[in-house]
N, C-alpha and C positions, 0 to 999 in steps of 0.2 A: 532571857526573854528576847524574842525576835519578832519582827514585823513582816508578815507576808503580804505582798500586794498582788492583786490580779486585776485585769481589765474589768471594769464595771459593765456588764452586758446591757444594762438599762440606759447607759449614757449614750445618747445620740442627740446631736443638736442640728436642727435644720437651718437653712438660710434665714427663714422668717424668724425663728427663735433667736438666732444670733443678733438680728437687727433689733428685735424687741429688747434684748438685754443691753445692746449698745445704748439705746435711748433710756431705758429704765435705770441703768447704772451710770447715768450721765456724769455725775461728779463723785463716783465711788472709786477712790484710789486704793482702797484696801481690798484684800481678797485676791482671787486668781481668775484668770481667763485662759481657757484651753486654746490650742492652736486653731481648732475649727471655729471657735467663737471669734477669735481675733481675725483670721483670714477671711471668714465670711463678711465680717464687718468692713474689712479693707476692700473687698470686692464691691460691697454696697457703696462705699464712699467713692470708689473709682467710677462706678456706673452713674451714681447720683451727680458726681462732679462733671461727668460728660453732659448729663442732662442740663445741669446749671449753665455750663458753657454754651450749650445750644440756645437755651432760653435767653441768656445774656446777649448772644450774638443777634438773635432775632429782635430783641428789645433794642439793641443799638441801631439796627437797620430801620426799624419802624419809628423809634422815637428820636433817632439821631444822636443820642448821647446816653450816658448813664449805664452803659453795659457793665462797667466794673463794679457798680453799686450792688448788683445782684450777686456777683461773685464775692465781694467783701462781706455781705450779709451772710451768705452760705458759710464762708470761712469762719466767721465769728460764731455761728451756730454749732459748728462741728469741732471747734478747737478743744473744748473741755472734754467731751466724750472721747475724742480721739487720743488725747493724752492719758485719760483715765484707763482706757482699754489697753494702751501700750504699757502702762505701769503694772496693770493686773497681769498682763501677759508675761512680763519679765519676772513678776512674783511667782508665776506658775512654774518657772524653772529654777526657782530658788534664789533669784538675783534681786537686788534692791532697785527700787524705782528711781534711785539717784542716777542710774545709768541713763534713763530717759531725760531726766532733768539736766544732766551734764551735757547731753547732746544738744538740747534746745539752747542752753546757756552759751555754749561755744559758738553755735550758729548765730545767735543774737549778737554776741560780742564781735564776731567776725564782720557781720553786716554793719553794725554801728561804727566800728573802727574803720571799715572800708569807706563808709560815707564821710566820716570825719577826715580821713587821710586825703580825700579828694580836694579839700579846701586848701591844703598845703602839701608840698612835696616832701614829706618826712620819711626818711628811710626807716627809723624805728617803728613808726606807725605801720608802714608797709610790712615790716617783718612780723609784727603782731598779728596783722590781718592774715598773713600766710600761716602762722602758727595756729591761730584759732580755726582757720579754714581746714588745716590738716587734722586738728583735733576733732572738728565736726565730722569729717569723713571717717576717721578711725572709730570714733564713738558710734556713728551711725551704722557702720558695718557690724560693730559688736552688737548693738541692739538688734539689728536685722538677724544675725546669727542666733541670738537668744530667742527671737520670735519663731525661728525655724525649729528649735529644739523641742523634744517631747516633754510632756509634763513630768515634774517630779512625781515619783510614785508615792502614794500615801500622803501623809501630812508633812508640810514644811512650816517654817516660821510665819507664813502668810495664810495658813489655813489648810483644810483638807482638800484633797483632789476630788473633783467631780468625776474625772475619767477613771481613776483607779480606786478600788475598794482596798482598805487595809484592815487586816485582822491581827491582833496581837496574841501570840501564843507563848506558853512557857516551854522551854526546852531544857 
């Protein structure tokens, strides 16, 4: 028995559909997200982030303060869907979402240790900051490469591919 896979001719996702899925699957960490769904969402976040930055700057000039509040609110709104689409994207290439979680954890640990090490001049703390910083970079590059990879053809342990059709045949 073998599985034949072929490109699904009906699978096409537009920019608008990708954004709709980004918000609809706000906290869905299971399943898969194709490259186009992921990168259209990242483009949206980049453009919207620029818009938030402009609004924040205008608000700061007009109101005299509070510019960062607009940015903080935006960041809080997008953190969950951003993480969920990243997890679904690495699922699409057959990798565990733990890669995304490990990257975030290493980054948080490096930041916390960095702030804590500022209070005292501790060489071991500085070494840990350095190690977690390097881990963040290595893990971040790894997740980035996963996000560039093509979808697993057919079904993997995270579900069926939307991009590829699979048919099972007896040989």
